[in-house]
FIKOLZA-1660 file (N, C-alpha, C; in steps of 0.1 Angstrom, whole numbers, plus 5000, padded with zeros to 4 digits):
% residues 259
   i   px   py   pz ch aa at
   1 4225 1177 4968  A  M  N
   1 4222 1165 4975  A  M CA
   1 4234 1160 4983  A  M  C
   2 4232 1153 4994  A  N  N
   2 4242 1148 5003  A  N CA
   2 4242 1133 5003  A  N  C
   3 4252 1128 5011  A  N  N
   3 4253 1114 5013  A  N CA
   3 4254 1105 5000  A  N  C
   4 4262 1109 4991  A  T  N
   4 4264 1102 4979  A  T CA
   4 4269 1088 4982  A  T  C
   5 4263 1078 4977  A  S  N
   5 4267 1064 4980  A  S CA
   5 4275 1057 4969  A  S  C
   6 4273 1062 4957  A  I  N
   6 4280 1056 4945  A  I CA
   6 4285 1067 4937  A  I  C
   7 4298 1066 4932  A  N  N
   7 4303 1076 4923  A  N CA
   7 4307 1069 4910  A  N  C
   8 4299 1072 4899  A  I  N
   8 4302 1065 4886  A  I CA
   8 4305 1076 4876  A  I  C
   9 4310 1087 4880  A  S  N
   9 4313 1098 4871  A  S CA
   9 4323 1094 4860  A  S  C
  10 4332 1086 4863  A  A  N
  10 4342 1082 4853  A  A CA
  10 4337 1073 4842  A  A  C
  11 4325 1067 4844  A  Q  N
  11 4319 1058 4835  A  Q CA
  11 4307 1064 4827  A  Q  C
  12 4303 1076 4830  A  M  N
  12 4292 1082 4823  A  M CA
  12 4295 1089 4810  A  M  C
  13 4287 1088 4800  A  Y  N
  13 4289 1095 4788  A  Y CA
  13 4282 1109 4789  A  Y  C
  14 4288 1118 4782  A  S  N
  14 4285 1132 4784  A  S CA
  14 4270 1136 4780  A  S  C
  15 4264 1129 4770  A  D  N
  15 4251 1132 4767  A  D CA
  15 4241 1128 4778  A  D  C
  16 4244 1117 4784  A  A  N
  16 4235 1113 4796  A  A CA
  16 4237 1122 4807  A  A  C
  17 4249 1126 4810  A  V  N
  17 4252 1136 4821  A  V CA
  17 4244 1149 4819  A  V  C
  18 4244 1153 4807  A  Q  N
  18 4237 1166 4804  A  Q CA
  18 4222 1164 4807  A  Q  C
  19 4216 1153 4803  A  V  N
  19 4202 1150 4806  A  V CA
  19 4200 1150 4821  A  V  C
  20 4208 1143 4829  A  Y  N
  20 4207 1143 4843  A  Y CA
  20 4208 1157 4849  A  Y  C
  21 4218 1165 4844  A  T  N
  21 4220 1179 4848  A  T CA
  21 4207 1187 4846  A  T  C
  22 4202 1186 4834  A  D  N
  22 4190 1194 4831  A  D CA
  22 4178 1191 4840  A  D  C
  23 4175 1178 4841  A  V  N
  23 4164 1173 4849  A  V CA
  23 4166 1177 4864  A  V  C
  24 4178 1175 4869  A  S  N
  24 4181 1178 4883  A  S CA
  24 4180 1193 4886  A  S  C
  25 4185 1201 4877  A  E  N
  25 4184 1216 4879  A  E CA
  25 4170 1221 4879  A  E  C
  26 4162 1216 4869  A  I  N
  26 4148 1220 4868  A  I CA
  26 4140 1215 4879  A  I  C
  27 4142 1203 4883  A  C  N
  27 4134 1198 4895  A  C CA
  27 4137 1205 4908  A  C  C
  28 4150 1208 4909  A  D  N
  28 4154 1216 4921  A  D CA
  28 4147 1230 4921  A  D  C
  29 4147 1236 4909  A  Q  N
  29 4141 1250 4908  A  Q CA
  29 4126 1249 4911  A  Q  C
  30 4120 1239 4906  A  L  N
  30 4105 1238 4908  A  L CA
  30 4101 1230 4920  A  L  C
  31 4111 1226 4928  A  K  N
  31 4109 1218 4940  A  K CA
  31 4100 1206 4938  A  K  C
  32 4104 1198 4928  A  I  N
  32 4097 1186 4924  A  I CA
  32 4106 1174 4927  A  I  C
  33 4103 1166 4936  A  P  N
  33 4110 1153 4939  A  P CA
  33 4110 1144 4926  A  P  C
  34 4121 1138 4924  A  Y  N
  34 4122 1129 4912  A  Y CA
  34 4131 1117 4915  A  Y  C
  35 4130 1107 4907  A  V  N
  35 4138 1095 4908  A  V CA
  35 4141 1089 4894  A  V  C
  36 4153 1084 4892  A  V  N
  36 4156 1077 4880  A  V CA
  36 4152 1063 4881  A  V  C
  37 4144 1058 4872  A  V  N
  37 4139 1044 4872  A  V CA
  37 4142 1037 4859  A  V  C
  38 4137 1025 4858  A  G  N
  38 4139 1017 4845  A  G CA
  38 4152 1012 4843  A  G  C
  39 4156 1009 4831  A  A  N
  39 4168 1002 4827  A  A CA
  39 4180 1011 4831  A  A  C
  40 4179 1024 4830  A  S  N
  40 4190 1033 4833  A  S CA
  40 4193 1032 4848  A  S  C
  41 4183 1031 4857  A  A  N
  41 4185 1029 4871  A  A CA
  41 4192 1016 4874  A  A  C
  42 4187 1005 4867  A  R  N
  42 4193 0992 4868  A  R CA
  42 4208 0992 4865  A  R  C
  43 4212 0998 4854  A  D  N
  43 4226 0999 4849  A  D CA
  43 4234 1007 4858  A  D  C
  44 4229 1019 4863  A  I  N
  44 4236 1027 4872  A  I CA
  44 4240 1020 4885  A  I  C
  45 4231 1014 4891  A  V  N
  45 4233 1008 4904  A  V CA
  45 4241 0995 4903  A  V  C
  46 4236 0986 4895  A  L  N
  46 4241 0972 4895  A  L CA
  46 4253 0970 4886  A  L  C
  47 4253 0977 4874  A  H  N
  47 4264 0975 4865  A  H CA
  47 4275 0985 4867  A  H  C
  48 4273 0998 4866  A  F  N
  48 4283 1008 4868  A  F CA
  48 4287 1009 4883  A  F  C
  49 4277 1007 4892  A  G  N
  49 4280 1009 4906  A  G CA
  49 4286 0997 4912  A  G  C
  50 4282 0985 4908  A  H  N
  50 4287 0973 4915  A  H CA
  50 4292 0962 4906  A  H  C
  51 4294 0964 4893  A  G  N
  51 4301 0955 4885  A  G CA
  51 4293 0943 4879  A  G  C
  52 4280 0943 4881  A  A  N
  52 4272 0932 4875  A  A CA
  52 4273 0933 4860  A  A  C
  53 4273 0922 4853  A  K  N
  53 4273 0921 4839  A  K CA
  53 4260 0928 4834  A  K  C
  54 4262 0937 4824  A  I  N
  54 4251 0944 4818  A  I CA
  54 4241 0935 4811  A  I  C
  55 4228 0937 4813  A  Q  N
  55 4218 0928 4807  A  Q CA
  55 4216 0931 4792  A  Q  C
  56 4214 0944 4789  A  R  N
  56 4212 0948 4775  A  R CA
  56 4214 0963 4775  A  R  C
  57 4221 0968 4765  A  A  N
  57 4225 0982 4765  A  A CA
  57 4212 0991 4762  A  A  C
  58 4212 1002 4768  A  T  N
  58 4200 1011 4766  A  T CA
  58 4205 1026 4767  A  T  C
  59 4199 1034 4759  A  T  N
  59 4203 1049 4760  A  T CA
  59 4191 1057 4765  A  T  C
  60 4179 1050 4766  A  D  N
  60 4167 1057 4772  A  D CA
  60 4169 1060 4787  A  D  C
  61 4164 1071 4791  A  I  N
  61 4165 1074 4806  A  I CA
  61 4150 1077 4810  A  I  C
  62 4146 1070 4821  A  D  N
  62 4133 1071 4826  A  D CA
  62 4133 1078 4840  A  D  C
  63 4124 1088 4842  A  F  N
  63 4123 1095 4854  A  F CA
  63 4108 1094 4860  A  F  C
  64 4107 1092 4873  A  G  N
  64 4095 1094 4879  A  G CA
  64 4095 1108 4886  A  G  C
  65 4085 1116 4884  A  I  N
  65 4084 1129 4890  A  I CA
  65 4072 1131 4898  A  I  C
  66 4074 1135 4911  A  Q  N
  66 4063 1136 4920  A  Q CA
  66 4057 1150 4919  A  Q  C
  67 4045 1151 4913  A  V  N
  67 4039 1165 4911  A  V CA
  67 4025 1165 4917  A  V  C
  68 4021 1177 4922  A  P  N
  68 4008 1178 4928  A  P CA
  68 3997 1179 4918  A  P  C
  69 4000 1183 4906  A  N  N
  69 3989 1185 4896  A  N CA
  69 3995 1186 4882  A  N  C
  70 3986 1186 4872  A  W  N
  70 3991 1186 4858  A  W CA
  70 3998 1199 4854  A  W  C
  71 3995 1210 4861  A  N  N
  71 4001 1222 4858  A  N CA
  71 4016 1221 4862  A  N  C
  72 4019 1215 4873  A  A  N
  72 4034 1213 4876  A  A CA
  72 4041 1204 4866  A  A  C
  73 4034 1194 4861  A  F  N
  73 4040 1185 4851  A  F CA
  73 4043 1194 4838  A  F  C
  74 4034 1202 4834  A  Q  N
  74 4036 1210 4822  A  Q CA
  74 4047 1221 4824  A  Q  C
  75 4048 1226 4837  A  L  N
  75 4059 1235 4839  A  L CA
  75 4072 1229 4838  A  L  C
  76 4073 1216 4843  A  L  N
  76 4086 1209 4841  A  L CA
  76 4089 1206 4827  A  L  C
  77 4078 1202 4820  A  K  N
  77 4080 1198 4805  A  K CA
  77 4084 1211 4797  A  K  C
  78 4078 1222 4800  A  Q  N
  78 4082 1234 4793  A  Q CA
  78 4096 1239 4796  A  Q  C
  79 4100 1236 4808  A  A  N
  79 4114 1240 4812  A  A CA
  79 4124 1231 4804  A  A  C
  80 4120 1219 4802  A  L  N
  80 4129 1210 4794  A  L CA
  80 4129 1214 4780  A  L  C
  81 4118 1218 4775  A  L  N
  81 4117 1223 4761  A  L CA
  81 4125 1235 4759  A  L  C
  82 4126 1243 4769  A  S  N
  82 4134 1256 4768  A  S CA
  82 4149 1253 4768  A  S  C
  83 4152 1240 4771  A  R  N
  83 4167 1236 4771  A  R CA
  83 4169 1227 4758  A  R  C
  84 4161 1229 4748  A  D  N
  84 4162 1222 4735  A  D CA
  84 4158 1208 4735  A  D  C
  85 4151 1203 4745  A  F  N
  85 4144 1190 4744  A  F CA
  85 4133 1191 4733  A  F  C
  86 4130 1180 4727  A  K  N
  86 4120 1180 4716  A  K CA
  86 4108 1171 4720  A  K  C
  87 4096 1175 4717  A  E  N
  87 4084 1167 4720  A  E CA
  87 4083 1156 4710  A  E  C
  88 4076 1145 4714  A  T  N
  88 4072 1134 4706  A  T CA
  88 4057 1133 4706  A  T  C
  89 4052 1122 4700  A  R  N
  89 4037 1120 4700  A  R CA
  89 4031 1117 4714  A  R  C
  90 4040 1112 4722  A  Q  N
  90 4036 1108 4736  A  Q CA
  90 4039 1120 4746  A  Q  C
  91 4029 1123 4754  A  Q  N
  91 4031 1135 4763  A  Q CA
  91 4043 1133 4772  A  Q  C
  92 4046 1121 4776  A  H  N
  92 4057 1119 4786  A  H CA
  92 4070 1115 4780  A  H  C
  93 4071 1115 4766  A  N  N
  93 4083 1112 4760  A  N CA
  93 4089 1125 4754  A  N  C
  94 4102 1127 4756  A  L  N
  94 4110 1138 4750  A  L CA
  94 4123 1133 4745  A  L  C
  95 4129 1141 4737  A  V  N
  95 4143 1137 4732  A  V CA
  95 4152 1149 4734  A  V  C
  96 4163 1147 4740  A  S  N
  96 4173 1157 4743  A  S CA
  96 4179 1163 4730  A  S  C
  97 4186 1174 4731  A  A  N
  97 4192 1180 4720  A  A CA
  97 4203 1171 4713  A  A  C
  98 4208 1162 4722  A  A  N
  98 4218 1152 4717  A  A CA
  98 4212 1139 4712  A  A  C
  99 4199 1138 4713  A  G  N
  99 4192 1126 4708  A  G CA
  99 4189 1116 4718  A  G  C
 100 4190 1119 4731  A  V  N
 100 4188 1109 4742  A  V CA
 100 4173 1109 4745  A  V  C
 101 4166 1098 4743  A  P  N
 101 4151 1097 4746  A  P CA
 101 4149 1096 4761  A  P  C
 102 4140 1104 4766  A  I  N
 102 4136 1103 4781  A  I CA
 102 4121 1101 4782  A  I  C
 103 4118 1095 4793  A  D  N
 103 4104 1094 4798  A  D CA
 103 4102 1101 4811  A  D  C
 104 4092 1109 4812  A  I  N
 104 4089 1116 4825  A  I CA
 104 4075 1111 4829  A  I  C
 105 4075 1103 4839  A  V  N
 105 4062 1097 4844  A  V CA
 105 4058 1104 4857  A  V  C
 106 4047 1111 4857  A  P  N
 106 4042 1118 4869  A  P CA
 106 4036 1108 4879  A  P  C
 107 4038 1111 4891  A  F  N
 107 4030 1103 4902  A  F CA
 107 4028 1113 4913  A  F  C
 108 4021 1108 4924  A  G  N
 108 4018 1117 4935  A  G CA
 108 4004 1120 4936  A  G  C
 109 4000 1132 4938  A  Q  N
 109 3986 1136 4940  A  Q CA
 109 3977 1134 4928  A  Q  C
 110 3983 1132 4916  A  L  N
 110 3976 1130 4904  A  L CA
 110 3968 1117 4904  A  L  C
 111 3973 1107 4912  A  K  N
 111 3967 1094 4911  A  K CA
 111 3954 1093 4917  A  K  C
 112 3946 1083 4913  A  D  N
 112 3933 1080 4919  A  D CA
 112 3935 1070 4930  A  D  C
 113 3924 1065 4936  A  D  N
 113 3925 1055 4947  A  D CA
 113 3931 1042 4943  A  D  C
 114 3932 1039 4930  A  N  N
 114 3938 1027 4925  A  N CA
 114 3952 1029 4920  A  N  C
 115 3957 1041 4923  A  A  N
 115 3971 1045 4919  A  A CA
 115 3972 1046 4904  A  A  C
 116 3961 1049 4897  A  N  N
 116 3961 1052 4883  A  N CA
 116 3962 1067 4880  A  N  C
 117 3968 1071 4869  A  I  N
 117 3967 1084 4864  A  I CA
 117 3961 1084 4850  A  I  C
 118 3953 1094 4847  A  S  N
 118 3946 1095 4834  A  S CA
 118 3952 1107 4827  A  S  C
 119 3957 1105 4815  A  W  N
 119 3964 1116 4808  A  W CA
 119 3954 1126 4802  A  W  C
 120 3956 1139 4804  A  P  N
 120 3947 1148 4797  A  P CA
 120 3950 1149 4782  A  P  C
 121 3941 1154 4774  A  P  N
 121 3929 1161 4779  A  P CA
 121 3917 1152 4781  A  P  C
 122 3917 1140 4775  A  D  N
 122 3905 1132 4775  A  D CA
 122 3905 1121 4786  A  D  C
 123 3917 1119 4792  A  G  N
 123 3918 1108 4802  A  G CA
 123 3916 1094 4796  A  G  C
 124 3918 1093 4783  A  D  N
 124 3916 1080 4777  A  D CA
 124 3929 1071 4778  A  D  C
 125 3940 1076 4782  A  R  N
 125 3952 1068 4784  A  R CA
 125 3955 1068 4799  A  R  C
 126 3955 1056 4804  A  V  N
 126 3956 1054 4819  A  V CA
 126 3969 1045 4822  A  V  C
 127 3977 1049 4831  A  I  N
 127 3988 1041 4835  A  I CA
 127 3988 1040 4851  A  I  C
 128 3993 1029 4856  A  N  N
 128 3994 1027 4870  A  N CA
 128 4008 1031 4875  A  N  C
 129 4008 1039 4886  A  V  N
 129 4020 1044 4891  A  V CA
 129 4023 1039 4905  A  V  C
 130 4017 1028 4909  A  L  N
 130 4019 1022 4922  A  L CA
 130 4034 1018 4923  A  L  C
 131 4040 1021 4934  A  G  N
 131 4054 1018 4936  A  G CA
 131 4064 1029 4934  A  G  C
 132 4059 1039 4926  A  F  N
 132 4068 1050 4924  A  F CA
 132 4072 1058 4936  A  F  C
 133 4062 1059 4945  A  Q  N
 133 4065 1067 4958  A  Q CA
 133 4075 1060 4966  A  Q  C
 134 4075 1046 4967  A  E  N
 134 4085 1039 4974  A  E CA
 134 4098 1040 4967  A  E  C
 135 4099 1040 4954  A  A  N
 135 4111 1041 4947  A  A CA
 135 4118 1055 4949  A  A  C
 136 4109 1065 4950  A  C  N
 136 4115 1078 4952  A  C CA
 136 4120 1080 4966  A  C  C
 137 4112 1076 4976  A  V  N
 137 4115 1078 4990  A  V CA
 137 4128 1071 4994  A  V  C
 138 4130 1059 4988  A  N  N
 138 4141 1050 4992  A  N CA
 138 4152 1051 4981  A  N  C
 139 4153 1061 4973  A  A  N
 139 4163 1062 4963  A  A CA
 139 4177 1063 4968  A  A  C
 140 4187 1059 4960  A  E  N
 140 4201 1060 4964  A  E CA
 140 4207 1071 4956  A  E  C
 141 4215 1079 4963  A  I  N
 141 4221 1091 4957  A  I CA
 141 4234 1087 4950  A  I  C
 142 4235 1090 4937  A  V  N
 142 4246 1086 4928  A  V CA
 142 4252 1098 4922  A  V  C
 143 4265 1099 4922  A  R  N
 143 4272 1110 4916  A  R CA
 143 4276 1106 4901  A  R  C
 144 4271 1114 4892  A  V  N
 144 4273 1111 4878  A  V CA
 144 4283 1121 4872  A  V  C
 145 4287 1131 4880  A  Q  N
 145 4297 1141 4875  A  Q CA
 145 4304 1147 4887  A  Q  C
 146 4317 1148 4886  A  D  N
 146 4325 1153 4898  A  D CA
 146 4327 1168 4898  A  D  C
 147 4329 1174 4886  A  N  N
 147 4332 1188 4885  A  N CA
 147 4325 1195 4874  A  N  C
 148 4314 1203 4877  A  P  N
 148 4308 1204 4890  A  P CA
 148 4301 1192 4894  A  P  C
 149 4299 1190 4907  A  P  N
 149 4292 1177 4912  A  P CA
 149 4278 1177 4908  A  P  C
 150 4274 1166 4902  A  I  N
 150 4260 1163 4899  A  I CA
 150 4256 1150 4906  A  I  C
 151 4247 1151 4915  A  D  N
 151 4242 1139 4923  A  D CA
 151 4227 1137 4919  A  D  C
 152 4223 1125 4917  A  I  N
 152 4209 1122 4913  A  I CA
 152 4204 1111 4921  A  I  C
 153 4191 1111 4924  A  P  N
 153 4184 1100 4931  A  P CA
 153 4180 1089 4922  A  P  C
 154 4185 1077 4925  A  V  N
 154 4182 1065 4916  A  V CA
 154 4175 1054 4923  A  V  C
 155 4166 1048 4917  A  A  N
 155 4158 1037 4924  A  A CA
 155 4168 1026 4928  A  A  C
 156 4167 1021 4940  A  T  N
 156 4174 1009 4944  A  T CA
 156 4169 0996 4938  A  T  C
 157 4176 0985 4939  A  P  N
 157 4170 0973 4934  A  P CA
 157 4157 0969 4941  A  P  C
 158 4156 0973 4953  A  E  N
 158 4143 0970 4960  A  E CA
 158 4131 0978 4954  A  E  C
 159 4134 0991 4951  A  G  N
 159 4124 0999 4945  A  G CA
 159 4121 0994 4930  A  G  C
 160 4132 0990 4923  A  M  N
 160 4130 0985 4910  A  M CA
 160 4122 0972 4910  A  M  C
 161 4124 0964 4920  A  A  N
 161 4117 0951 4920  A  A CA
 161 4102 0954 4922  A  A  C
 162 4098 0963 4931  A  V  N
 162 4084 0966 4933  A  V CA
 162 4078 0971 4920  A  V  C
 163 4085 0980 4914  A  L  N
 163 4079 0986 4901  A  L CA
 163 4078 0975 4890  A  L  C
 164 4088 0966 4890  A  K  N
 164 4087 0955 4879  A  K CA
 164 4076 0945 4882  A  K  C
 165 4074 0942 4895  A  L  N
 165 4063 0933 4899  A  L CA
 165 4049 0939 4895  A  L  C
 166 4048 0952 4897  A  I  N
 166 4035 0959 4893  A  I CA
 166 4034 0958 4878  A  I  C
 167 4045 0962 4871  A  A  N
 167 4045 0962 4856  A  A CA
 167 4042 0948 4851  A  A  C
 168 4048 0938 4856  A  W  N
 168 4046 0924 4851  A  W CA
 168 4031 0920 4852  A  W  C
 169 4024 0924 4863  A  T  N
 169 4011 0920 4864  A  T CA
 169 4001 0929 4857  A  T  C
 170 4006 0940 4852  A  D  N
 170 3997 0951 4847  A  D CA
 170 3997 0953 4832  A  D  C
 171 4007 0945 4825  A  R  N
 171 4009 0948 4811  A  R CA
 171 4006 0936 4802  A  R  C
 172 4007 0939 4789  A  S  N
 172 4004 0929 4779  A  S CA
 172 4014 0917 4780  A  S  C
 173 4011 0906 4774  A  A  N
 173 4019 0894 4774  A  A CA
 173 4033 0896 4768  A  A  C
 174 4033 0904 4758  A  E  N
 174 4046 0907 4751  A  E CA
 174 4055 0915 4761  A  E  C
 175 4050 0925 4768  A  M  N
 175 4058 0933 4777  A  M CA
 175 4061 0925 4790  A  M  C
 176 4052 0916 4793  A  R  N
 176 4054 0908 4805  A  R CA
 176 4067 0900 4804  A  R  C
 177 4070 0895 4792  A  S  N
 177 4083 0887 4790  A  S CA
 177 4095 0896 4794  A  S  C
 178 4095 0908 4789  A  K  N
 178 4106 0917 4792  A  K CA
 178 4107 0920 4807  A  K  C
 179 4095 0923 4813  A  D  N
 179 4095 0926 4827  A  D CA
 179 4100 0914 4835  A  D  C
 180 4096 0902 4832  A  A  N
 180 4101 0890 4839  A  A CA
 180 4116 0889 4838  A  A  C
 181 4121 0891 4826  A  K  N
 181 4136 0890 4824  A  K CA
 181 4143 0901 4833  A  K  C
 182 4137 0913 4834  A  D  N
 182 4143 0923 4842  A  D CA
 182 4142 0919 4857  A  D  C
 183 4131 0913 4861  A  L  N
 183 4130 0909 4875  A  L CA
 183 4141 0898 4878  A  L  C
 184 4142 0889 4868  A  L  N
 184 4152 0878 4870  A  L CA
 184 4166 0884 4871  A  L  C
 185 4169 0894 4864  A  Y  N
 185 4182 0900 4864  A  Y CA
 185 4184 0906 4878  A  Y  C
 186 4174 0913 4883  A  L  N
 186 4175 0919 4897  A  L CA
 186 4177 0908 4907  A  L  C
 187 4169 0898 4906  A  F  N
 187 4170 0887 4916  A  F CA
 187 4184 0881 4917  A  F  C
 188 4190 0879 4905  A  T  N
 188 4203 0871 4904  A  T CA
 188 4215 0880 4905  A  T  C
 189 4214 0893 4905  A  T  N
 189 4225 0902 4906  A  T CA
 189 4225 0910 4919  A  T  C
 190 4215 0909 4927  A  Y  N
 190 4214 0917 4939  A  Y CA
 190 4226 0915 4948  A  Y  C
 191 4231 0903 4948  A  H  N
 191 4243 0901 4957  A  H CA
 191 4255 0908 4953  A  H  C
 192 4256 0914 4942  A  H  N
 192 4268 0922 4938  A  H CA
 192 4270 0934 4947  A  H  C
 193 4259 0938 4953  A  I  N
 193 4261 0949 4963  A  I CA
 193 4268 0944 4975  A  I  C
 194 4279 0949 4979  A  P  N
 194 4287 0943 4990  A  P CA
 194 4279 0941 5003  A  P  C
 195 4272 0951 5007  A  K  N
 195 4264 0950 5020  A  K CA
 195 4254 0939 5019  A  K  C
 196 4248 0937 5007  A  V  N
 196 4238 0926 5005  A  V CA
 196 4245 0913 5006  A  V  C
 197 4256 0912 4999  A  K  N
 197 4264 0899 4999  A  K CA
 197 4268 0895 5013  A  K  C
 198 4272 0905 5021  A  D  N
 198 4276 0902 5035  A  D CA
 198 4264 0897 5043  A  D  C
 199 4253 0904 5041  A  L  N
 199 4241 0900 5048  A  L CA
 199 4236 0886 5045  A  L  C
 200 4237 0882 5032  A  I  N
 200 4233 0869 5028  A  I CA
 200 4242 0858 5034  A  I  C
 201 4255 0861 5033  A  Y  N
 201 4265 0851 5038  A  Y CA
 201 4265 0850 5053  A  Y  C
 202 4261 0861 5060  A  D  N
 202 4259 0860 5074  A  D CA
 202 4247 0852 5079  A  D  C
 203 4238 0850 5070  A  N  N
 203 4225 0843 5073  A  N CA
 203 4227 0828 5069  A  N  C
 204 4233 0821 5078  A  E  N
 204 4236 0807 5074  A  E CA
 204 4223 0799 5071  A  E  C
 205 4213 0801 5078  A  E  N
 205 4200 0794 5076  A  E CA
 205 4195 0797 5062  A  E  C
 206 4196 0809 5057  A  L  N
 206 4192 0813 5044  A  L CA
 206 4200 0805 5033  A  L  C
 207 4213 0806 5035  A  M  N
 207 4222 0799 5026  A  M CA
 207 4220 0784 5025  A  M  C
 208 4218 0778 5037  A  E  N
 208 4216 0764 5037  A  E CA
 208 4203 0760 5030  A  E  C
 209 4193 0769 5032  A  T  N
 209 4180 0766 5025  A  T CA
 209 4182 0764 5010  A  T  C
 210 4191 0772 5004  A  Y  N
 210 4193 0771 4990  A  Y CA
 210 4207 0765 4986  A  Y  C
 211 4211 0756 4995  A  D  N
 211 4223 0748 4993  A  D CA
 211 4235 0757 4989  A  D  C
 212 4236 0769 4995  A  W  N
 212 4246 0778 4993  A  W CA
 212 4247 0784 4979  A  W  C
 213 4236 0784 4973  A  D  N
 213 4235 0791 4959  A  D CA
 213 4232 0805 4961  A  D  C
 214 4242 0814 4959  A  I  N
 214 4241 0828 4962  A  I CA
 214 4230 0835 4954  A  I  C
 215 4228 0831 4941  A  E  N
 215 4218 0837 4933  A  E CA
 215 4204 0835 4939  A  E  C
 216 4201 0822 4943  A  L  N
 216 4188 0819 4948  A  L CA
 216 4186 0826 4962  A  L  C
 217 4196 0826 4970  A  A  N
 217 4195 0834 4983  A  A CA
 217 4193 0848 4980  A  A  C
 218 4200 0854 4970  A  S  N
 218 4199 0868 4966  A  S CA
 218 4184 0871 4962  A  S  C
 219 4178 0862 4955  A  A  N
 219 4164 0864 4951  A  A CA
 219 4155 0865 4963  A  A  C
 220 4157 0856 4973  A  Q  N
 220 4148 0857 4985  A  Q CA
 220 4151 0870 4993  A  Q  C
 221 4164 0874 4994  A  Q  N
 221 4167 0886 5001  A  Q CA
 221 4161 0898 4995  A  Q  C
 222 4162 0899 4982  A  L  N
 222 4156 0910 4975  A  L CA
 222 4141 0910 4977  A  L  C
 223 4134 0899 4976  A  G  N
 223 4120 0899 4979  A  G CA
 223 4117 0904 4993  A  G  C
 224 4124 0900 5003  A  K  N
 224 4122 0905 5016  A  K CA
 224 4125 0920 5017  A  K  C
 225 4135 0925 5011  A  D  N
 225 4139 0939 5012  A  D CA
 225 4129 0947 5005  A  D  C
 226 4124 0942 4993  A  A  N
 226 4113 0949 4986  A  A CA
 226 4100 0950 4994  A  A  C
 227 4097 0939 5001  A  R  N
 227 4085 0939 5009  A  R CA
 227 4086 0950 5020  A  R  C
 228 4098 0951 5026  A  N  N
 228 4101 0960 5037  A  N CA
 228 4099 0975 5033  A  N  C
 229 4101 0979 5020  A  I  N
 229 4099 0993 5016  A  I CA
 229 4085 0995 5010  A  I  C
 230 4078 0985 5007  A  A  N
 230 4065 0986 5000  A  A CA
 230 4054 0991 5010  A  A  C
 231 4046 1000 5006  A  Q  N
 231 4035 1005 5014  A  Q CA
 231 4023 0995 5013  A  Q  C
 232 4014 0996 5023  A  E  N
 232 4004 0986 5024  A  E CA
 232 3996 0984 5012  A  E  C
 233 3992 0995 5005  A  Q  N
 233 3984 0993 4993  A  Q CA
 233 3992 0986 4982  A  Q  C
 234 4005 0989 4981  A  T  N
 234 4013 0982 4971  A  T CA
 234 4014 0967 4974  A  T  C
 235 4016 0964 4987  A  C  N
 235 4017 0950 4990  A  C CA
 235 4004 0942 4987  A  C  C
 236 3993 0948 4991  A  T  N
 236 3980 0942 4989  A  T CA
 236 3978 0940 4974  A  T  C
 237 3981 0950 4966  A  T  N
 237 3979 0949 4952  A  T CA
 237 3988 0938 4945  A  T  C
 238 4000 0938 4949  A  I  N
 238 4009 0928 4943  A  I CA
 238 4005 0914 4947  A  I  C
 239 4001 0912 4960  A  E  N
 239 3997 0899 4964  A  E CA
 239 3984 0894 4956  A  E  C
 240 3975 0904 4954  A  A  N
 240 3963 0900 4947  A  A CA
 240 3966 0897 4932  A  A  C
 241 3975 0905 4926  A  L  N
 241 3978 0903 4912  A  L CA
 241 3986 0890 4910  A  L  C
 242 3994 0887 4919  A  L  N
 242 4002 0874 4918  A  L CA
 242 3994 0862 4921  A  L  C
 243 3983 0863 4928  A  N  N
 243 3975 0852 4932  A  N CA
 243 3971 0844 4920  A  N  C
 244 3976 0831 4919  A  G  N
 244 3973 0823 4908  A  G CA
 244 3982 0825 4896  A  G  C
 245 3991 0834 4897  A  N  N
 245 4000 0837 4885  A  N CA
 245 4014 0833 4888  A  N  C
 246 4017 0826 4899  A  H  N
 246 4031 0823 4902  A  H CA
 246 4037 0814 4891  A  H  C
 247 4029 0804 4886  A  E  N
 247 4035 0795 4876  A  E CA
 247 4038 0803 4863  A  E  C
 248 4030 0813 4860  A  K  N
 248 4033 0821 4848  A  K CA
 248 4046 0829 4850  A  K  C
 249 4048 0834 4862  A  L  N
 249 4060 0842 4864  A  L CA
 249 4072 0832 4864  A  L  C
 250 4071 0821 4870  A  M  N
 250 4082 0811 4870  A  M CA
 250 4085 0807 4855  A  M  C
 251 4074 0805 4847  A  G  N
 251 4077 0801 4833  A  G CA
 251 4084 0812 4826  A  G  C
 252 4081 0825 4829  A  A  N
 252 4088 0836 4823  A  A CA
 252 4102 0836 4827  A  A  C
 253 4105 0833 4840  A  F  N
 253 4119 0832 4844  A  F CA
 253 4127 0822 4837  A  F  C
 254 4120 0810 4835  A  V  N
 254 4127 0799 4828  A  V CA
 254 4131 0804 4814  A  V  C
 255 4122 0811 4807  A  K  N
 255 4125 0816 4794  A  K CA
 255 4136 0826 4794  A  K  C
 256 4136 0833 4805  A  G  N
 256 4147 0843 4807  A  G CA
 256 4161 0837 4808  A  G  C
 257 4161 0824 4814  A  F  N
 257 4173 0817 4814  A  F CA
 257 4177 0811 4801  A  F  C
 258 4168 0811 4791  A  G  N
 258 4171 0805 4778  A  G CA
 258 4168 0790 4778  A  G  C
 259 4160 0786 4787  A  C  N
 259 4156 0771 4788  A  C CA
 259 4145 0768 4779  A  C  C
% end
């Protein structure tokens, strides 16, 4: 990969680097586009990349993989197993030889018109993968190892925000609380990215709207930037899901602040 934008090789632990190496090499061999998502993406970009305070430590690594069919998914999974990853009860969960848990979530041509995928063999487990395409296409290239160089595509805060909004509206009340806290973290730390901070401070009207509160201005800027990368179906779905739920989301944010 080219055009590496962040180099965090000095901050990565070897077990995680090995996971990224394995997934990167296998996806390259199988010509499968992929993107790092979830808490690992958040920490890579905002904490390790730009110095934002870490929200909560995690060792899990989540990947979105763009596959044309279930056979391609199984080929990737078998390739990981050949590198000493172990299966779990969930088809998309594996554990590396060093004990690092990973999720591999397929998206792409597997989804139906509502962006749902149904897991084989019975199709009784359904998950929504709306937003994964945007996260993959707009990923940031991050170097996690210098010698030999290992570069990986990681979801940007804009892509993470799209995924988290979908997750918040699509999951149980218990999981919604976590998703809201994750969204709040993205909103209030987005300005740690230098180019975003410069953009916000250059927009005097935006800053005056929020009485020069950088975190509030950061939240609006992230919302705008997330909207700019979201596809029409994603935008329409988020708008419909949030309709009438704004107060619930704000309440979850308040809880996230510890109020």
